[in-house]
PDB file of N, CA, C and O in Angstrom:
ATOM      1  N   UNK A   1    -149.990  -6.396 -83.484  1.00  0.00           N
ATOM      2  CA  UNK A   1    -149.844  -5.613 -82.398  1.00  0.00           C
ATOM      3  C   UNK A   1    -150.681  -5.119 -81.576  1.00  0.00           C
ATOM      4  O   UNK A   1    -151.752  -4.517 -81.651  1.00  0.00           O
ATOM      5  N   UNK A   2    -149.841  -5.566 -80.595  1.00  0.00           N
ATOM      6  CA  UNK A   2    -150.651  -5.132 -79.422  1.00  0.00           C
ATOM      7  C   UNK A   2    -149.946  -3.900 -77.944  1.00  0.00           C
ATOM      8  O   UNK A   2    -148.921  -4.065 -77.284  1.00  0.00           O
ATOM      9  N   UNK A   3    -150.694  -3.056 -77.876  1.00  0.00           N
ATOM     10  CA  UNK A   3    -150.273  -1.647 -77.188  1.00  0.00           C
ATOM     11  C   UNK A   3    -151.116  -1.795 -76.022  1.00  0.00           C
ATOM     12  O   UNK A   3    -152.328  -1.772 -75.805  1.00  0.00           O
ATOM     13  N   UNK A   4    -149.898  -1.981 -75.244  1.00  0.00           N
ATOM     14  CA  UNK A   4    -150.215  -1.663 -73.414  1.00  0.00           C
ATOM     15  C   UNK A   4    -149.995  -0.922 -72.833  1.00  0.00           C
ATOM     16  O   UNK A   4    -148.819  -0.568 -72.746  1.00  0.00           O
ATOM     17  N   UNK A   5    -151.020  -0.263 -72.101  1.00  0.00           N
ATOM     18  CA  UNK A   5    -150.914   0.902 -71.148  1.00  0.00           C
ATOM     19  C   UNK A   5    -150.524   0.497 -70.291  1.00  0.00           C
ATOM     20  O   UNK A   5    -151.040  -0.504 -69.794  1.00  0.00           O
ATOM     21  N   UNK A   6    -149.388   1.132 -69.719  1.00  0.00           N
ATOM     22  CA  UNK A   6    -148.660   0.364 -67.864  1.00  0.00           C
ATOM     23  C   UNK A   6    -149.165   1.545 -67.545  1.00  0.00           C
ATOM     24  O   UNK A   6    -150.299   1.178 -67.238  1.00  0.00           O
ATOM     25  N   UNK A   7    -149.162   3.163 -67.326  1.00  0.00           N
ATOM     26  CA  UNK A   7    -149.216   3.363 -66.457  1.00  0.00           C
ATOM     27  C   UNK A   7    -149.674   4.675 -67.230  1.00  0.00           C
ATOM     28  O   UNK A   7    -149.233   5.481 -68.049  1.00  0.00           O
ATOM     29  N   UNK A   8    -151.258   4.315 -66.202  1.00  0.00           N
ATOM     30  CA  UNK A   8    -151.787   5.675 -66.310  1.00  0.00           C
ATOM     31  C   UNK A   8    -153.156   5.568 -67.423  1.00  0.00           C
ATOM     32  O   UNK A   8    -153.263   4.404 -67.807  1.00  0.00           O
ATOM     33  N   UNK A   9    -154.023   6.317 -67.918  1.00  0.00           N
ATOM     34  CA  UNK A   9    -153.524   7.545 -67.908  1.00  0.00           C
ATOM     35  C   UNK A   9    -153.541   8.700 -66.374  1.00  0.00           C
ATOM     36  O   UNK A   9    -154.469   8.823 -65.576  1.00  0.00           O
ATOM     37  N   UNK A  10    -152.264   9.377 -66.357  1.00  0.00           N
ATOM     38  CA  UNK A  10    -152.349  10.004 -65.223  1.00  0.00           C
ATOM     39  C   UNK A  10    -153.103  11.747 -65.670  1.00  0.00           C
ATOM     40  O   UNK A  10    -152.762  12.162 -66.778  1.00  0.00           O
ATOM     41  N   UNK A  11    -154.032  12.644 -64.859  1.00  0.00           N
ATOM     42  CA  UNK A  11    -154.586  13.492 -65.488  1.00  0.00           C
ATOM     43  C   UNK A  11    -154.032  14.355 -64.250  1.00  0.00           C
ATOM     44  O   UNK A  11    -153.805  13.848 -63.152  1.00  0.00           O
ATOM     45  N   UNK A  12    -153.860  15.562 -64.513  1.00  0.00           N
ATOM     46  CA  UNK A  12    -153.632  16.987 -63.357  1.00  0.00           C
ATOM     47  C   UNK A  12    -153.732  18.314 -64.395  1.00  0.00           C
ATOM     48  O   UNK A  12    -153.061  18.520 -65.406  1.00  0.00           O
ATOM     49  N   UNK A  13    -154.634  19.016 -63.893  1.00  0.00           N
ATOM     50  CA  UNK A  13    -155.063  19.775 -64.586  1.00  0.00           C
ATOM     51  C   UNK A  13    -155.786  19.790 -65.788  1.00  0.00           C
ATOM     52  O   UNK A  13    -156.981  19.536 -65.945  1.00  0.00           O
ATOM     53  N   UNK A  14    -154.153  20.417 -67.411  1.00  0.00           N
ATOM     54  CA  UNK A  14    -154.344  20.421 -68.439  1.00  0.00           C
ATOM     55  C   UNK A  14    -154.136  19.167 -68.651  1.00  0.00           C
ATOM     56  O   UNK A  14    -155.151  18.648 -69.117  1.00  0.00           O
ATOM     57  N   UNK A  15    -153.384  18.531 -68.538  1.00  0.00           N
ATOM     58  CA  UNK A  15    -152.263  17.803 -68.620  1.00  0.00           C
ATOM     59  C   UNK A  15    -151.823  16.364 -68.767  1.00  0.00           C
ATOM     60  O   UNK A  15    -150.973  16.081 -67.922  1.00  0.00           O
ATOM     61  N   UNK A  16    -152.042  15.666 -69.332  1.00  0.00           N
ATOM     62  CA  UNK A  16    -152.436  13.986 -69.448  1.00  0.00           C
ATOM     63  C   UNK A  16    -151.139  13.053 -70.194  1.00  0.00           C
ATOM     64  O   UNK A  16    -150.657  13.274 -71.304  1.00  0.00           O
ATOM     65  N   UNK A  17    -150.737  11.938 -69.213  1.00  0.00           N
ATOM     66  CA  UNK A  17    -149.066  11.218 -69.279  1.00  0.00           C
ATOM     67  C   UNK A  17    -149.776   9.660 -69.022  1.00  0.00           C
ATOM     68  O   UNK A  17    -150.623   9.300 -68.204  1.00  0.00           O
ATOM     69  N   UNK A  18    -149.266   9.138 -69.767  1.00  0.00           N
ATOM     70  CA  UNK A  18    -148.709   7.583 -69.753  1.00  0.00           C
ATOM     71  C   UNK A  18    -147.706   7.493 -70.534  1.00  0.00           C
ATOM     72  O   UNK A  18    -147.123   8.044 -71.468  1.00  0.00           O
ATOM     73  N   UNK A  19    -147.693   6.370 -69.652  1.00  0.00           N
ATOM     74  CA  UNK A  19    -146.276   5.038 -70.181  1.00  0.00           C
ATOM     75  C   UNK A  19    -147.336   3.799 -70.716  1.00  0.00           C
ATOM     76  O   UNK A  19    -148.449   3.601 -70.228  1.00  0.00           O
ATOM     77  N   UNK A  20    -146.627   2.889 -72.014  1.00  0.00           N
ATOM     78  CA  UNK A  20    -147.006   2.177 -72.578  1.00  0.00           C
ATOM     79  C   UNK A  20    -145.781   0.951 -73.156  1.00  0.00           C
ATOM     80  O   UNK A  20    -144.564   1.041 -72.990  1.00  0.00           O
ATOM     81  N   UNK A  21    -146.602  -0.294 -73.937  1.00  0.00           N
ATOM     82  CA  UNK A  21    -145.494  -0.865 -74.061  1.00  0.00           C
ATOM     83  C   UNK A  21    -146.000  -1.145 -75.774  1.00  0.00           C
ATOM     84  O   UNK A  21    -147.214  -1.175 -75.979  1.00  0.00           O
ATOM     85  N   UNK A  22    -145.452  -1.258 -76.458  1.00  0.00           N
ATOM     86  CA  UNK A  22    -146.112  -2.233 -77.560  1.00  0.00           C
ATOM     87  C   UNK A  22    -145.548  -3.677 -78.413  1.00  0.00           C
ATOM     88  O   UNK A  22    -145.061  -3.300 -79.479  1.00  0.00           O
ATOM     89  N   UNK A  23    -145.503  -4.498 -78.337  1.00  0.00           N
ATOM     90  CA  UNK A  23    -145.430  -5.863 -78.969  1.00  0.00           C
ATOM     91  C   UNK A  23    -146.020  -5.905 -80.559  1.00  0.00           C
ATOM     92  O   UNK A  23    -147.189  -5.770 -80.922  1.00  0.00           O
ATOM     93  N   UNK A  24    -144.940  -6.114 -81.294  1.00  0.00           N
ATOM     94  CA  UNK A  24    -145.025  -6.350 -82.751  1.00  0.00           C
ATOM     95  C   UNK A  24    -144.722  -6.704 -83.255  1.00  0.00           C
ATOM     96  O   UNK A  24    -143.509  -6.506 -83.320  1.00  0.00           O
ATOM     97  N   UNK A  25    -145.275  -7.629 -84.237  1.00  0.00           N
ATOM     98  CA  UNK A  25    -143.750  -8.172 -85.402  1.00  0.00           C
ATOM     99  C   UNK A  25    -143.504  -7.043 -86.988  1.00  0.00           C
ATOM    100  O   UNK A  25    -144.119  -6.259 -87.711  1.00  0.00           O
ATOM    101  N   UNK A  26    -142.083  -7.715 -86.793  1.00  0.00           N
ATOM    102  CA  UNK A  26    -141.640  -6.737 -87.837  1.00  0.00           C
ATOM    103  C   UNK A  26    -142.109  -7.233 -89.117  1.00  0.00           C
ATOM    104  O   UNK A  26    -142.214  -8.386 -89.536  1.00  0.00           O
ATOM    105  N   UNK A  27    -142.340  -6.226 -89.592  1.00  0.00           N
ATOM    106  CA  UNK A  27    -143.337  -7.339 -91.383  1.00  0.00           C
ATOM    107  C   UNK A  27    -141.408  -6.412 -91.884  1.00  0.00           C
ATOM    108  O   UNK A  27    -141.821  -5.363 -91.389  1.00  0.00           O
ATOM    109  N   UNK A  28    -140.719  -6.230 -92.110  1.00  0.00           N
ATOM    110  CA  UNK A  28    -139.114  -5.749 -92.739  1.00  0.00           C
ATOM    111  C   UNK A  28    -139.498  -4.428 -93.629  1.00  0.00           C
ATOM    112  O   UNK A  28    -140.687  -4.207 -93.859  1.00  0.00           O
ATOM    113  N   UNK A  29    -138.746  -3.782 -93.998  1.00  0.00           N
ATOM    114  CA  UNK A  29    -138.486  -3.244 -94.612  1.00  0.00           C
ATOM    115  C   UNK A  29    -138.170  -1.483 -94.056  1.00  0.00           C
ATOM    116  O   UNK A  29    -138.594  -0.385 -94.419  1.00  0.00           O
ATOM    117  N   UNK A  30    -137.421  -1.856 -93.240  1.00  0.00           N
ATOM    118  CA  UNK A  30    -136.783  -0.649 -92.670  1.00  0.00           C
ATOM    119  C   UNK A  30    -135.355  -0.876 -93.137  1.00  0.00           C
ATOM    120  O   UNK A  30    -134.876  -2.006 -93.233  1.00  0.00           O
ATOM    121  N   UNK A  31    -134.542   0.497 -93.491  1.00  0.00           N
ATOM    122  CA  UNK A  31    -133.250   0.329 -94.228  1.00  0.00           C
ATOM    123  C   UNK A  31    -132.293   0.030 -93.117  1.00  0.00           C
ATOM    124  O   UNK A  31    -132.259   0.544 -91.999  1.00  0.00           O
ATOM    125  N   UNK A  32    -131.455  -0.975 -93.672  1.00  0.00           N
ATOM    126  CA  UNK A  32    -130.049  -0.975 -92.544  1.00  0.00           C
ATOM    127  C   UNK A  32    -130.706  -2.053 -91.404  1.00  0.00           C
ATOM    128  O   UNK A  32    -129.889  -2.498 -90.598  1.00  0.00           O
ATOM    129  N   UNK A  33    -131.741  -2.388 -91.304  1.00  0.00           N
ATOM    130  CA  UNK A  33    -132.596  -3.244 -90.610  1.00  0.00           C
ATOM    131  C   UNK A  33    -131.606  -5.552 -90.687  1.00  0.00           C
ATOM    132  O   UNK A  33    -131.500  -6.574 -91.365  1.00  0.00           O
ATOM    133  N   UNK A  34    -131.442  -5.254 -90.111  1.00  0.00           N
ATOM    134  CA  UNK A  34    -130.662  -7.347 -90.621  1.00  0.00           C
ATOM    135  C   UNK A  34    -132.122  -8.002 -89.756  1.00  0.00           C
ATOM    136  O   UNK A  34    -132.494  -9.115 -90.128  1.00  0.00           O
ATOM    137  N   UNK A  35    -132.775  -7.434 -88.832  1.00  0.00           N
ATOM    138  CA  UNK A  35    -133.542  -8.836 -88.672  1.00  0.00           C
ATOM    139  C   UNK A  35    -134.721  -9.494 -90.067  1.00  0.00           C
ATOM    140  O   UNK A  35    -135.083  -8.992 -91.131  1.00  0.00           O
ATOM    141  N   UNK A  36    -134.880 -10.178 -89.718  1.00  0.00           N
ATOM    142  CA  UNK A  36    -136.188 -11.465 -90.518  1.00  0.00           C
ATOM    143  C   UNK A  36    -136.861 -10.988 -90.733  1.00  0.00           C
ATOM    144  O   UNK A  36    -137.509 -10.779 -89.708  1.00  0.00           O
ATOM    145  N   UNK A  37    -137.432 -10.402 -91.812  1.00  0.00           N
ATOM    146  CA  UNK A  37    -139.400 -10.752 -91.477  1.00  0.00           C
ATOM    147  C   UNK A  37    -139.850 -11.487 -90.360  1.00  0.00           C
ATOM    148  O   UNK A  37    -139.404 -12.635 -90.356  1.00  0.00           O
ATOM    149  N   UNK A  38    -140.661 -11.178 -89.315  1.00  0.00           N
ATOM    150  CA  UNK A  38    -141.350 -11.942 -88.649  1.00  0.00           C
ATOM    151  C   UNK A  38    -140.992 -12.182 -87.202  1.00  0.00           C
ATOM    152  O   UNK A  38    -141.573 -12.922 -86.407  1.00  0.00           O
ATOM    153  N   UNK A  39    -139.951 -11.439 -87.008  1.00  0.00           N
ATOM    154  CA  UNK A  39    -139.470 -11.401 -85.279  1.00  0.00           C
ATOM    155  C   UNK A  39    -140.177 -10.375 -85.210  1.00  0.00           C
ATOM    156  O   UNK A  39    -140.857  -9.604 -85.888  1.00  0.00           O
ATOM    157  N   UNK A  40    -139.685 -10.668 -83.798  1.00  0.00           N
ATOM    158  CA  UNK A  40    -141.263 -10.375 -82.216  1.00  0.00           C
ATOM    159  C   UNK A  40    -140.124  -8.985 -81.953  1.00  0.00           C
ATOM    160  O   UNK A  40    -138.899  -9.022 -81.834  1.00  0.00           O
ATOM    161  N   UNK A  41    -141.028  -7.847 -81.923  1.00  0.00           N
ATOM    162  CA  UNK A  41    -140.361  -6.373 -81.214  1.00  0.00           C
ATOM    163  C   UNK A  41    -140.983  -5.947 -80.360  1.00  0.00           C
ATOM    164  O   UNK A  41    -142.000  -5.394 -80.780  1.00  0.00           O
ATOM    165  N   UNK A  42    -140.830  -5.921 -78.932  1.00  0.00           N
ATOM    166  CA  UNK A  42    -141.176  -5.126 -78.471  1.00  0.00           C
ATOM    167  C   UNK A  42    -140.685  -3.623 -77.296  1.00  0.00           C
ATOM    168  O   UNK A  42    -139.655  -3.790 -76.643  1.00  0.00           O
ATOM    169  N   UNK A  43    -141.253  -2.625 -77.161  1.00  0.00           N
ATOM    170  CA  UNK A  43    -140.439  -1.527 -76.765  1.00  0.00           C
ATOM    171  C   UNK A  43    -141.249  -0.196 -76.223  1.00  0.00           C
ATOM    172  O   UNK A  43    -142.409   0.040 -76.560  1.00  0.00           O
ATOM    173  N   UNK A  44    -140.525   0.591 -75.388  1.00  0.00           N
ATOM    174  CA  UNK A  44    -142.060   1.482 -74.702  1.00  0.00           C
ATOM    175  C   UNK A  44    -141.689   2.587 -74.970  1.00  0.00           C
ATOM    176  O   UNK A  44    -140.899   2.853 -75.875  1.00  0.00           O
ATOM    177  N   UNK A  45    -142.421   3.693 -73.915  1.00  0.00           N
ATOM    178  CA  UNK A  45    -142.545   5.373 -74.292  1.00  0.00           C
ATOM    179  C   UNK A  45    -143.547   5.960 -73.474  1.00  0.00           C
ATOM    180  O   UNK A  45    -144.366   5.541 -72.656  1.00  0.00           O
ATOM    181  N   UNK A  46    -143.343   6.664 -73.779  1.00  0.00           N
ATOM    182  CA  UNK A  46    -144.123   7.788 -73.019  1.00  0.00           C
ATOM    183  C   UNK A  46    -145.209   9.266 -73.377  1.00  0.00           C
ATOM    184  O   UNK A  46    -145.014  10.252 -74.088  1.00  0.00           O
ATOM    185  N   UNK A  47    -145.779   9.063 -72.958  1.00  0.00           N
ATOM    186  CA  UNK A  47    -146.898  10.696 -74.132  1.00  0.00           C
ATOM    187  C   UNK A  47    -146.939  11.540 -73.046  1.00  0.00           C
ATOM    188  O   UNK A  47    -146.997  10.877 -72.010  1.00  0.00           O
ATOM    189  N   UNK A  48    -146.932  12.931 -72.819  1.00  0.00           N
ATOM    190  CA  UNK A  48    -147.599  13.806 -72.031  1.00  0.00           C
ATOM    191  C   UNK A  48    -148.705  14.776 -73.298  1.00  0.00           C
ATOM    192  O   UNK A  48    -148.842  15.139 -74.466  1.00  0.00           O
ATOM    193  N   UNK A  49    -149.193  14.779 -72.081  1.00  0.00           N
ATOM    194  CA  UNK A  49    -150.381  15.661 -73.235  1.00  0.00           C
ATOM    195  C   UNK A  49    -150.797  17.034 -72.885  1.00  0.00           C
ATOM    196  O   UNK A  49    -151.211  17.084 -71.727  1.00  0.00           O
ATOM    197  N   UNK A  50    -150.820  18.054 -73.447  1.00  0.00           N
ATOM    198  CA  UNK A  50    -152.037  19.069 -73.137  1.00  0.00           C
ATOM    199  C   UNK A  50    -152.928  19.575 -73.224  1.00  0.00           C
ATOM    200  O   UNK A  50    -152.830  20.060 -74.351  1.00  0.00           O
ATOM    201  N   UNK A  51    -154.614  20.117 -72.520  1.00  0.00           N
ATOM    202  CA  UNK A  51    -155.424  19.457 -73.134  1.00  0.00           C
ATOM    203  C   UNK A  51    -155.913  21.515 -72.920  1.00  0.00           C
ATOM    204  O   UNK A  51    -155.859  22.187 -71.890  1.00  0.00           O
ATOM    205  N   UNK A  52    -156.185  21.790 -73.824  1.00  0.00           N
ATOM    206  CA  UNK A  52    -156.974  23.120 -73.577  1.00  0.00           C
ATOM    207  C   UNK A  52    -158.551  23.102 -74.985  1.00  0.00           C
ATOM    208  O   UNK A  52    -158.796  22.595 -76.080  1.00  0.00           O
ATOM    209  N   UNK A  53    -159.011  23.742 -74.271  1.00  0.00           N
ATOM    210  CA  UNK A  53    -160.569  23.488 -74.908  1.00  0.00           C
ATOM    211  C   UNK A  53    -161.690  22.624 -75.433  1.00  0.00           C
ATOM    212  O   UNK A  53    -162.648  22.711 -76.202  1.00  0.00           O
ATOM    213  N   UNK A  54    -160.824  21.336 -74.268  1.00  0.00           N
ATOM    214  CA  UNK A  54    -161.388  19.749 -74.911  1.00  0.00           C
ATOM    215  C   UNK A  54    -160.511  19.221 -76.362  1.00  0.00           C
ATOM    216  O   UNK A  54    -160.608  18.094 -76.849  1.00  0.00           O
ATOM    217  N   UNK A  55    -159.874  20.050 -76.754  1.00  0.00           N
ATOM    218  CA  UNK A  55    -158.767  19.261 -77.843  1.00  0.00           C
ATOM    219  C   UNK A  55    -156.794  19.153 -78.379  1.00  0.00           C
ATOM    220  O   UNK A  55    -156.291  19.899 -79.220  1.00  0.00           O
ATOM    221  N   UNK A  56    -156.151  18.213 -77.731  1.00  0.00           N
ATOM    222  CA  UNK A  56    -155.671  17.977 -78.010  1.00  0.00           C
ATOM    223  C   UNK A  56    -154.336  19.601 -78.412  1.00  0.00           C
ATOM    224  O   UNK A  56    -154.062  19.589 -79.612  1.00  0.00           O
ATOM    225  N   UNK A  57    -153.616  20.781 -77.647  1.00  0.00           N
ATOM    226  CA  UNK A  57    -152.519  21.608 -77.687  1.00  0.00           C
ATOM    227  C   UNK A  57    -151.558  21.393 -78.453  1.00  0.00           C
ATOM    228  O   UNK A  57    -151.120  21.699 -79.562  1.00  0.00           O
ATOM    229  N   UNK A  58    -151.241  20.497 -77.156  1.00  0.00           N
ATOM    230  CA  UNK A  58    -149.711  20.165 -77.135  1.00  0.00           C
ATOM    231  C   UNK A  58    -149.253  18.791 -76.830  1.00  0.00           C
ATOM    232  O   UNK A  58    -149.256  18.539 -75.625  1.00  0.00           O
ATOM    233  N   UNK A  59    -148.774  17.629 -77.784  1.00  0.00           N
ATOM    234  CA  UNK A  59    -147.741  17.022 -77.106  1.00  0.00           C
ATOM    235  C   UNK A  59    -147.122  16.265 -77.699  1.00  0.00           C
ATOM    236  O   UNK A  59    -147.074  16.012 -78.903  1.00  0.00           O
ATOM    237  N   UNK A  60    -146.341  15.656 -76.391  1.00  0.00           N
ATOM    238  CA  UNK A  60    -145.099  15.288 -76.304  1.00  0.00           C
ATOM    239  C   UNK A  60    -144.796  13.260 -76.596  1.00  0.00           C
ATOM    240  O   UNK A  60    -145.467  12.292 -76.240  1.00  0.00           O
ATOM    241  N   UNK A  61    -143.837  13.341 -77.176  1.00  0.00           N
ATOM    242  CA  UNK A  61    -143.653  11.969 -76.750  1.00  0.00           C
ATOM    243  C   UNK A  61    -141.708  11.003 -77.307  1.00  0.00           C
ATOM    244  O   UNK A  61    -140.849  10.989 -78.189  1.00  0.00           O
ATOM    245  N   UNK A  62    -142.098  10.371 -75.923  1.00  0.00           N
ATOM    246  CA  UNK A  62    -140.707   9.546 -75.615  1.00  0.00           C
ATOM    247  C   UNK A  62    -140.833   8.263 -75.893  1.00  0.00           C
ATOM    248  O   UNK A  62    -141.775   7.579 -75.495  1.00  0.00           O
ATOM    249  N   UNK A  63    -139.393   7.629 -76.968  1.00  0.00           N
ATOM    250  CA  UNK A  63    -140.426   6.005 -77.313  1.00  0.00           C
ATOM    251  C   UNK A  63    -138.540   5.743 -77.200  1.00  0.00           C
ATOM    252  O   UNK A  63    -137.599   6.400 -77.646  1.00  0.00           O
ATOM    253  N   UNK A  64    -138.612   4.508 -76.410  1.00  0.00           N
ATOM    254  CA  UNK A  64    -137.694   4.261 -76.637  1.00  0.00           C
ATOM    255  C   UNK A  64    -136.693   3.285 -77.842  1.00  0.00           C
ATOM    256  O   UNK A  64    -136.445   2.085 -77.955  1.00  0.00           O
ATOM    257  N   UNK A  65    -136.358   4.373 -78.518  1.00  0.00           N
ATOM    258  CA  UNK A  65    -136.208   4.218 -79.813  1.00  0.00           C
ATOM    259  C   UNK A  65    -135.039   3.339 -80.059  1.00  0.00           C
ATOM    260  O   UNK A  65    -134.979   2.498 -80.956  1.00  0.00           O
ATOM    261  N   UNK A  66    -133.721   3.716 -78.817  1.00  0.00           N
ATOM    262  CA  UNK A  66    -132.704   2.642 -79.427  1.00  0.00           C
ATOM    263  C   UNK A  66    -132.455   1.088 -79.589  1.00  0.00           C
ATOM    264  O   UNK A  66    -131.626   0.355 -80.129  1.00  0.00           O
ATOM    265  N   UNK A  67    -133.882   0.947 -78.659  1.00  0.00           N
ATOM    266  CA  UNK A  67    -134.171  -0.795 -77.916  1.00  0.00           C
ATOM    267  C   UNK A  67    -134.716  -1.415 -79.072  1.00  0.00           C
ATOM    268  O   UNK A  67    -134.561  -2.571 -79.466  1.00  0.00           O
ATOM    269  N   UNK A  68    -135.413  -0.432 -79.586  1.00  0.00           N
ATOM    270  CA  UNK A  68    -136.092  -0.515 -81.114  1.00  0.00           C
ATOM    271  C   UNK A  68    -134.955  -0.643 -82.186  1.00  0.00           C
ATOM    272  O   UNK A  68    -134.589  -1.698 -82.705  1.00  0.00           O
ATOM    273  N   UNK A  69    -134.757  -0.142 -82.284  1.00  0.00           N
ATOM    274  CA  UNK A  69    -133.328  -0.712 -83.249  1.00  0.00           C
ATOM    275  C   UNK A  69    -132.002  -1.458 -83.406  1.00  0.00           C
ATOM    276  O   UNK A  69    -131.233  -1.642 -84.350  1.00  0.00           O
ATOM    277  N   UNK A  70    -132.029  -1.795 -82.205  1.00  0.00           N
ATOM    278  CA  UNK A  70    -131.484  -2.744 -81.607  1.00  0.00           C
ATOM    279  C   UNK A  70    -131.454  -4.347 -82.188  1.00  0.00           C
ATOM    280  O   UNK A  70    -130.545  -5.090 -82.558  1.00  0.00           O
ATOM    281  N   UNK A  71    -133.452  -4.529 -82.030  1.00  0.00           N
ATOM    282  CA  UNK A  71    -133.722  -5.885 -82.010  1.00  0.00           C
ATOM    283  C   UNK A  71    -134.026  -5.466 -83.444  1.00  0.00           C
ATOM    284  O   UNK A  71    -134.831  -6.315 -83.826  1.00  0.00           O
ATOM    285  N   UNK A  72    -133.853  -4.784 -84.235  1.00  0.00           N
ATOM    286  CA  UNK A  72    -134.403  -5.146 -85.481  1.00  0.00           C
ATOM    287  C   UNK A  72    -132.960  -4.987 -86.012  1.00  0.00           C
ATOM    288  O   UNK A  72    -132.757  -5.044 -87.224  1.00  0.00           O
ATOM    289  N   UNK A  73    -132.160  -4.828 -85.311  1.00  0.00           N
ATOM    290  CA  UNK A  73    -130.456  -5.326 -86.235  1.00  0.00           C
ATOM    291  C   UNK A  73    -129.679  -3.776 -86.791  1.00  0.00           C
ATOM    292  O   UNK A  73    -128.585  -3.604 -87.328  1.00  0.00           O
ATOM    293  N   UNK A  74    -130.799  -2.750 -86.388  1.00  0.00           N
ATOM    294  CA  UNK A  74    -130.029  -1.507 -87.068  1.00  0.00           C
ATOM    295  C   UNK A  74    -128.413  -0.631 -86.385  1.00  0.00           C
ATOM    296  O   UNK A  74    -128.251  -0.330 -85.202  1.00  0.00           O
ATOM    297  N   UNK A  75    -127.605  -0.432 -87.293  1.00  0.00           N
ATOM    298  CA  UNK A  75    -126.348  -0.248 -86.671  1.00  0.00           C
ATOM    299  C   UNK A  75    -126.987   1.265 -86.362  1.00  0.00           C
ATOM    300  O   UNK A  75    -127.888   1.789 -87.017  1.00  0.00           O
ATOM    301  N   UNK A  76    -126.377   1.778 -85.330  1.00  0.00           N
ATOM    302  CA  UNK A  76    -126.412   3.247 -84.848  1.00  0.00           C
ATOM    303  C   UNK A  76    -125.247   3.844 -84.409  1.00  0.00           C
ATOM    304  O   UNK A  76    -124.338   3.209 -83.873  1.00  0.00           O
ATOM    305  N   UNK A  77    -125.231   5.007 -84.606  1.00  0.00           N
ATOM    306  CA  UNK A  77    -123.209   5.889 -84.500  1.00  0.00           C
ATOM    307  C   UNK A  77    -123.540   6.050 -82.948  1.00  0.00           C
ATOM    308  O   UNK A  77    -122.711   6.551 -82.189  1.00  0.00           O
TER     309      UNK A  77
END
């Protein structure tokens, strides 16, 4: 798996944000997936964290899960 930071980290006050992309090899086992093991998949997302006293106090993540599911061949409603 390759994890790449596309933008960031961006720091403003107690907030930290970054946009990333992951590329990896599907190993199989996801319920409903029609992709064959060995398929290469890529998806991206954004993380936002709030730091308080040197520790992560809050964490939000938004990932392009629909793109990942489409690459795995999972039918979603």
